[in-house]
Wavefront OBJ file of the C-alpha trace (Angstrom):
o trace
v 19.732 -9.301 22.680
v 21.643 -12.565 22.077
v 22.129 -13.579 18.456
v 21.517 -17.241 17.692
v 24.163 -18.814 15.498
v 22.571 -22.213 14.925
v 18.998 -23.269 15.654
v 18.825 -27.078 15.711
v 15.532 -27.206 17.563
v 11.893 -27.660 16.613
v 10.055 -24.878 14.829
v 8.224 -23.739 17.914
v 11.534 -23.002 19.609
v 12.798 -21.240 16.461
v 9.830 -18.918 16.605
v 10.448 -18.179 20.257
v 14.224 -17.830 20.112
v 15.235 -16.551 16.681
v 12.346 -14.091 16.449
v 13.849 -12.015 19.214
v 16.878 -11.087 17.165
v 15.491 -11.083 13.638
v 18.396 -13.342 12.558
v 18.083 -17.072 12.003
v 20.575 -19.717 10.963
v 19.391 -23.323 11.170
v 20.166 -26.829 9.983
v 17.713 -28.565 7.675
v 19.332 -31.986 7.808
v 22.619 -33.552 6.707
v 25.566 -31.223 6.456
v 23.760 -28.381 4.644
v 23.529 -25.229 6.751
v 20.549 -22.882 6.525
v 16.824 -22.837 7.072
v 14.007 -24.241 5.012
v 12.360 -21.449 2.973
v 8.857 -22.023 4.355
v 10.129 -22.020 7.947
v 11.882 -18.700 7.353
v 8.748 -17.161 5.846
v 6.608 -18.319 8.768
v 9.143 -16.902 11.194
v 9.206 -13.549 9.372
v 5.388 -13.436 9.365
v 5.323 -14.119 13.119
v 7.670 -11.186 13.759
v 5.533 -8.870 11.637
v 2.375 -9.929 13.466
v 4.100 -9.302 16.809
v 5.640 -5.916 15.986
v 3.133 -4.255 13.631
v -0.106 -2.951 15.232
v -3.093 -5.235 14.818
v -5.309 -4.626 11.754
v -2.646 -2.538 10.017
v -2.921 -2.744 6.219
v 0.347 -4.160 4.858
v 1.612 -3.933 1.267
v 3.974 -6.749 0.245
v 5.911 -4.777 -2.360
v 8.929 -6.704 -3.672
v 11.795 -9.115 -3.044
v 14.926 -8.331 -5.072
v 16.291 -11.563 -6.532
v 17.551 -13.031 -9.820
v 14.177 -14.711 -10.380
v 10.604 -13.466 -10.596
v 9.483 -17.011 -9.760
v 11.427 -16.982 -6.487
v 10.217 -13.491 -5.522
v 6.616 -14.398 -6.311
v 6.888 -17.549 -4.217
v 8.212 -15.649 -1.197
v 5.573 -12.906 -1.406
v 2.721 -15.354 -2.022
v 3.644 -17.562 0.920
v 4.282 -14.565 3.156
v 0.831 -13.248 2.276
v -0.716 -16.626 3.068
v 1.048 -16.799 6.441
v -0.058 -13.278 7.408
v -3.644 -13.665 6.226
v -4.098 -16.997 8.014
v -3.436 -15.376 11.394
v -5.973 -12.590 10.833
v -3.920 -10.056 12.803
v -2.894 -7.905 9.828
v -4.636 -6.917 6.584
v -2.787 -7.474 3.301
v -3.301 -5.075 0.400
v -5.182 -6.712 -2.458
v -2.758 -8.100 -5.041
v -4.674 -6.583 -7.984
v -4.334 -3.068 -6.543
v -0.643 -3.593 -5.859
v -0.035 -4.974 -9.350
v -1.703 -1.912 -10.864
v 0.508 0.478 -8.909
v 3.548 -1.684 -9.649
v 2.810 -1.402 -13.374
v 2.251 2.358 -13.157
v 5.497 2.859 -11.230
v 7.457 0.531 -13.505
v 9.025 -1.897 -11.037
v 9.104 -5.684 -10.761
v 8.303 -8.103 -7.969
v 11.953 -9.130 -8.139
v 13.409 -5.635 -8.570
v 15.175 -3.298 -6.175
v 12.883 -0.666 -4.603
v 14.397 1.961 -2.306
v 12.725 2.746 1.013
v 11.358 6.146 -0.038
v 9.787 4.756 -3.214
v 8.320 1.844 -1.277
v 6.820 4.215 1.314
v 5.293 6.305 -1.458
v 3.798 3.184 -3.010
v 2.434 2.112 0.365
v 0.865 5.497 0.971
v -0.731 5.469 -2.478
v -2.257 2.081 -1.643
v -3.455 3.265 1.757
v -1.160 0.855 3.576
v 0.144 1.443 7.080
v 3.238 -0.665 6.497
v 5.215 -1.946 3.522
v 7.409 -5.020 3.161
v 10.420 -5.340 0.872
v 13.172 -7.928 0.741
v 16.238 -9.222 -1.047
v 18.184 -12.427 -1.685
v 21.981 -12.750 -1.763
v 24.235 -15.728 -2.493
v 26.767 -16.227 0.340
v 28.319 -19.369 -1.092
v 27.130 -22.150 1.189
v 23.743 -20.513 1.852
v 21.408 -17.865 0.466
v 20.714 -14.858 2.696
v 17.066 -13.715 2.729
v 16.246 -10.276 4.129
v 12.687 -9.085 4.757
v 12.031 -5.578 6.087
v 8.746 -4.008 7.239
v 8.552 -0.199 7.421
v 5.883 1.654 9.395
v 4.763 4.373 6.966
v 3.298 6.707 9.592
v 6.437 6.790 11.753
v 8.903 6.172 8.876
v 10.677 3.610 11.079
v 11.707 -0.008 10.503
v 9.254 -2.185 12.423
v 10.831 -5.518 11.476
v 14.238 -6.364 10.022
v 14.357 -10.108 9.458
v 17.427 -12.006 8.211
v 17.648 -15.747 7.576
v 20.224 -18.027 5.958
v 18.452 -20.410 3.570
v 19.655 -23.889 2.687
v 20.482 -24.335 -0.998
v 17.646 -26.771 -1.605
v 16.571 -28.185 -4.997
v 13.343 -26.211 -4.684
v 15.094 -22.860 -4.328
v 17.549 -23.703 -7.106
v 14.627 -24.557 -9.395
v 12.899 -21.244 -8.624
v 16.098 -19.283 -9.202
v 16.767 -21.123 -12.456
v 13.450 -19.818 -13.780
v 15.090 -16.396 -14.185
v 13.101 -13.295 -15.101
v 14.484 -11.281 -12.202
v 15.993 -7.827 -11.944
v 19.440 -7.171 -13.308
v 22.127 -6.532 -10.762
v 20.771 -8.837 -8.058
v 21.531 -12.411 -7.049
v 24.125 -14.632 -8.691
v 24.085 -13.964 -12.421
v 27.540 -14.249 -13.979
v 29.033 -11.620 -16.247
v 29.668 -12.486 -19.937
v 33.135 -13.875 -20.598
v 35.817 -11.645 -22.080
v 35.874 -13.689 -25.310
v 32.329 -12.705 -26.157
v 31.343 -9.500 -27.848
v 28.217 -8.014 -26.345
v 26.242 -5.874 -28.752
v 25.112 -2.510 -27.397
v 21.478 -2.435 -26.381
v 19.165 -0.737 -28.815
v 18.061 2.625 -27.573
v 14.397 2.614 -26.719
v 12.297 5.309 -28.354
v 11.618 8.273 -26.118
v 8.289 7.991 -24.311
v 5.790 10.691 -25.165
v 5.507 13.346 -22.462
v 2.731 12.805 -19.958
v -0.240 15.100 -20.503
v -0.545 18.057 -18.153
v -3.701 19.484 -16.646
v -4.823 22.676 -14.986
v -7.599 23.243 -12.446
v -10.974 22.825 -14.088
v -9.746 20.599 -16.928
v -11.427 17.299 -17.715
v -9.367 14.509 -16.170
v -8.584 11.024 -17.542
v -11.814 9.572 -16.145
v -14.025 12.360 -17.456
v -14.119 14.067 -14.068
v -12.767 17.522 -13.195
v -9.222 18.269 -11.999
v -9.260 20.284 -8.773
v -5.669 20.021 -7.513
v -2.162 20.033 -9.008
v 0.902 19.650 -6.762
v 3.189 20.451 -9.758
v 5.318 17.334 -9.439
v 4.655 13.617 -9.470
v 5.449 11.937 -6.157
v 3.949 8.996 -4.366
v 2.553 7.864 -7.702
v 0.367 10.884 -8.353
v 0.339 14.591 -9.202
v -3.330 15.526 -9.710
v -6.662 15.006 -7.996
v -9.902 14.847 -9.959
v -13.468 14.652 -8.731
v -16.016 12.364 -10.334
v -18.648 14.158 -12.438
v -22.034 15.233 -11.097
v -23.903 12.174 -12.417
v -22.025 9.980 -9.925
v -23.057 12.037 -6.893
v -25.176 10.175 -4.330
v -26.377 10.573 -0.748
v -25.323 8.141 1.965
v -24.806 8.071 5.721
v -21.145 8.023 6.745
v -21.668 4.681 8.477
v -22.065 3.643 12.108
v -18.493 2.480 12.717
v -15.597 3.700 14.820
v -12.377 4.223 12.860
v -8.998 5.238 14.242
v -5.981 6.563 12.402
v -7.630 8.685 9.724
v -6.094 11.989 8.652
v -7.378 15.336 7.403
v -4.285 15.877 5.262
v -4.071 16.277 1.528
v -3.160 12.945 -0.041
v -4.629 10.800 2.740
v -8.170 10.292 1.453
v -7.375 6.961 -0.172
v -5.854 5.500 2.982
v -8.743 6.870 5.075
v -11.237 5.227 2.739
v -9.597 1.824 3.023
v -9.554 2.049 6.825
v -13.257 2.934 6.858
v -14.241 0.254 4.351
v -12.518 -2.415 6.449
v -14.692 -1.467 9.430
v -17.869 -1.207 7.342
v -17.293 -4.694 5.965
v -16.860 -6.108 9.455
v -20.344 -4.836 10.324
v -21.670 -5.770 6.880
v -23.063 -2.316 6.300
v -22.563 0.278 3.581
v -21.714 3.946 3.748
v -20.160 6.887 1.946
v -16.646 5.426 1.788
v -17.943 2.067 0.569
v -19.808 3.761 -2.278
v -16.636 5.540 -3.424
v -14.517 2.404 -3.098
v -17.008 0.423 -5.215
v -17.435 3.122 -7.864
v -16.469 2.279 -11.452
v -16.505 5.266 -13.781
v -14.635 6.321 -16.904
v -12.707 3.061 -16.928
v -11.299 3.609 -13.417
v -11.976 1.865 -10.107
v -9.504 3.701 -7.839
v -12.016 6.195 -6.417
v -12.085 7.188 -2.758
v -13.855 9.492 -0.309
v -11.814 12.719 -0.015
v -10.030 13.687 3.175
v -11.117 16.855 4.969
v -8.477 19.013 3.248
v -9.163 17.434 -0.154
v -12.863 18.170 0.261
v -12.085 21.809 1.084
v -10.047 22.106 -2.131
v -13.030 20.797 -4.082
v -15.121 23.560 -2.554
v -12.544 26.317 -3.162
v -11.343 25.299 -6.638
v -14.585 24.005 -8.121
v -17.753 24.944 -6.215
v -16.774 28.593 -5.661
v -15.959 28.879 -9.389
v -19.251 27.352 -10.497
v -17.630 24.091 -11.655
v -18.625 20.500 -11.015
v -22.364 20.845 -10.530
v -22.168 20.776 -6.733
v -25.242 21.518 -4.609
v -25.349 23.781 -1.548
v -25.769 20.752 0.735
v -23.341 19.129 3.176
v -20.685 16.783 1.727
v -18.914 13.995 3.614
v -15.148 13.657 4.047
v -13.253 10.509 5.062
v -11.664 12.189 8.118
v -12.916 11.694 11.667
v -11.999 12.964 15.099
v -9.878 10.492 17.081
v -12.673 10.480 19.666
v -15.397 10.909 17.072
v -18.413 9.899 19.236
v -20.530 9.280 16.143
v -19.461 12.360 14.139
v -17.248 12.911 11.108
v -15.728 15.912 9.348
v -18.014 17.350 6.668
v -18.400 20.599 4.740
v -21.380 22.725 3.760
v -21.083 23.806 0.156
v -23.270 26.903 0.241
v -20.771 28.843 2.383
v -17.799 26.490 2.931
v -18.544 25.929 6.639
v -16.464 22.978 7.867
v -18.007 20.736 10.517
v -15.241 19.466 12.775
v -12.998 22.461 11.984
v -15.163 25.575 12.265
v -17.234 23.747 14.898
v -17.299 20.366 16.554
v -20.449 18.299 16.606
v -23.791 19.096 14.983
v -26.706 17.253 13.458
v -25.285 17.921 9.985
v -22.152 15.832 10.558
v -23.593 12.948 12.571
v -22.600 9.670 10.922
v -26.207 8.502 10.632
v -27.169 11.495 8.464
v -27.351 11.035 4.679
v -25.103 13.698 3.175
v -23.800 14.249 -0.326
v -20.953 12.008 -1.527
v -18.600 12.916 -4.379
v -15.730 10.502 -5.051
v -12.236 11.573 -6.104
v -9.158 9.848 -7.506
v -5.425 10.620 -7.668
v -3.366 10.255 -10.851
l 1 2 3 4 5 6 7 8 9 10 11 12 13 14 15 16 17 18 19 20 21 22 23 24 25 26 27 28 29 30 31 32 33 34 35 36 37 38 39 40 41 42 43 44 45 46 47 48 49 50 51 52 53 54 55 56 57 58 59 60 61 62 63 64 65 66 67 68 69 70 71 72 73 74 75 76 77 78 79 80 81 82 83 84 85 86 87 88 89 90 91 92 93 94 95 96 97 98 99 100 101 102 103 104 105 106 107 108 109 110 111 112 113 114 115 116 117 118 119 120 121 122 123 124 125 126 127 128 129 130 131 132 133 134 135 136 137 138 139 140 141 142 143 144 145 146 147 148 149 150 151 152 153 154 155 156 157 158 159 160 161 162 163 164 165 166 167 168 169 170 171 172 173 174 175 176 177 178 179 180 181 182 183 184 185 186 187 188 189 190 191 192 193 194 195 196 197 198 199 200 201 202 203 204 205 206 207 208 209 210 211 212 213 214 215 216 217 218 219 220 221 222 223 224 225 226 227 228 229 230 231 232 233 234 235 236 237 238 239 240 241 242 243 244 245 246 247 248 249 250 251 252 253 254 255 256 257 258 259 260 261 262 263 264 265 266 267 268 269 270 271 272 273 274 275 276 277 278 279 280 281 282 283 284 285 286 287 288 289 290 291 292 293 294 295 296 297 298 299 300 301 302 303 304 305 306 307 308 309 310 311 312 313 314 315 316 317 318 319 320 321 322 323 324 325 326 327 328 329 330 331 332 333 334 335 336 337 338 339 340 341 342 343 344 345 346 347 348 349 350 351 352 353 354 355 356 357 358 359 360 361 362 363 364 365 366 367 368 369 370 371 372
C-alpha cells in the first residue's frame, strides 16, 4: 500500500485515501503541518467501522497522554463518531469506568495489550481500543489501535499527525495525565525534589473457598486461584433471586461455552433481545440488582455445570431439580440453547442435541452469577 505524506484534499478524499494506510499527515491551513483533531478521530472511526465486524461490542479503554482532559476528549468524540454510524456497539461508559477503577488505571494512562484484552473480555467486548499521544516537535502524533479480542490480532492501527492548535494546547495544559507520557519536563538540577511519601500497604484482599458467602451475599462456586482478567472467583446469586424465563426468541452468533465467557455471552444476547423489544433469561440477569451489585450475568454452559457440580451436588444454593438455562447456544441453534437438568446433571446440547427442555420458548430456571 502507498503511504500518503501530505493530504491537502477535502475530507472525503482523506477518508478514501489515508484510510487505506492507517497513516495521515495533512495541512490545516497556513504553514502548520498536521491534521485537525476531529478530522483524525472521524478517520479513525471510519477505519474501525470498515475493519471490525458489524455489531461487535467495542470498549474504548484509554489514550495515554499528559492530560486527562485531552484523553477524555478523544475517547468521547471517538465514541460519538462510532455510535452515530450504528455499525458497532460501544461498551457503556459506566461499566468501563467501574472496571477502570477496579483495575486502577486512568483514561490517560498506559495500558499494555494483554491488560487491555483482559479488560475487554471482562466487559464482554469483542474489540478494545487504546491510544497514545507523542510530541514530535512541529506536530503531535496520535496513535489509535483496535485489537480483536477473539483472534488476538490488531484490526486497526491508525496514526495521524495533529496540528498544534490552540484547542489541543488548552486540553494538554489541563494536566491530570499519566506520568511518563507526553511532553512534561523534568525538574531542573537546581531544585531539590523531596522523596515521595510511602503509601501505607493495602490490606490483603479477602480469600474465599467453594461454598463461602461471596461479597454480594451469594455463594462462591469457582476459584481459579489467581486474579486475571479482573476476576478470580465466581459466585451465584442466592435462591431468592431465582426466576423462570424463556431463553428468548432471538438468534445470537459468537457465544461460547467456556468458563469466563458468560458475561460476554449475556451482553451479546441482551443486544439482540433489545432489538426485538422482548425479555428473556439473559435480560433478567443483566437487569438484576442484588447485594449492592449490578454486574450479574447468565452463566455460560461450563459455568452452569460448575454450579451443578460444586453447589447442587453438595446440597448448597437451594437449587431445584429442574432445567436451568445457560447463555451458550449452538452456532446453528435453530431455536435451541444449551441447558442443564439439575436432578442428574444431564446437559442439553452436550449430552444430547435438541429436545423440548432446551427450546428457547420454554420457561426454565434462571440463576444469575457474577465474577469478582
